Every structure is written in C-alpha cells, then in structure tokens.
N, C-alpha and C positions, 0 to 999 in steps of 0.2 A: 655539383649541387643535386642534380637529378639522381645520381647514384645513391646519395644519402637517403633520399626519400624512399627509394626502392628498398633499401636495406631496412629502414624503419618499418615499412609496411610488411615486409617478410617476417620481422620479429613479432609484430602484432598478430599476424595470422598463425604463427606457430606457438602461440601461448597456450597453456593448458586450459585456459578458460573456454576456448572454443570447442574442445572435445566433448565436454558434457552437454553443451548446447546442441551439437550435432546429434548426440544420442537421444536427447530429449525430443528433438524434432522428429527423428526417425521413429521413436516409440509412439509419439502422438499421431504420426501419419499411419502407422500400423493399426492403431486403435480406430482411427477414422475409417480406414479401409475395411476393417472388420465390421464396424457399425453399418456401413453401406452394404456390405455383403449380406449381413443378417437381415437388413431391411428388404433387400431384393428377394431373398429366399422366403421370408415371411409373406411378402406381397404375392409371390408366385403360389405359395401354398394356399393362401386365402382365395386367390382366383381359382385354383384347381378345386377347392372345396365348393365354391359357388357353382362351378360347372357341374359337379356331381349332384348338387341339390336341385338344380334346374331340371325341368322335364326335358327329355330328349326329343327333339323334333327331327326324326330320321326321315330321310327321303326314301320313299318306297317306290320301286319300279312298278309300273302298272301291270306288267306281265307277272311279276312275283306276287303281287297282291291278288291277282285272279287265280293263281295256282294255289294260294293258301286258302 
C-alpha cells in the first residue's frame, strides 16, 4: 500500500502543471530581487547626494592651521 502512494505522489510531481509554476515563481523572485537592488542603489545615491550638499566639517590639525 505504501508503494502505491509513493507512485501516485511521483506522478503528481512530474505533471506539466508544476513546470510553469516554477518558472513563474522564479521570475517573480527575480523581479523582487531587482526591486530591492534598485531601492538599495537609490538609497545610497540619495545618501551620497546629501553628503555632498552638507557643509564639510573637516578636522584641521593645529600645526597645519598655523602654517596656513
């Protein structure tokens, strides 16, 4: 009886129905990964632009300040 259930489950897993579902899941995962990557790049570029716009608080060595 156990062998019959294994054969039936193998038949179900080998049906053509599951192949498009795998493809759809992989395509959706790729789009999700791309969306997260674009969000990360956009966030980094936004942060970099804010750093450029902010005034630079540079540490000046006192010896260098006296020489200038």
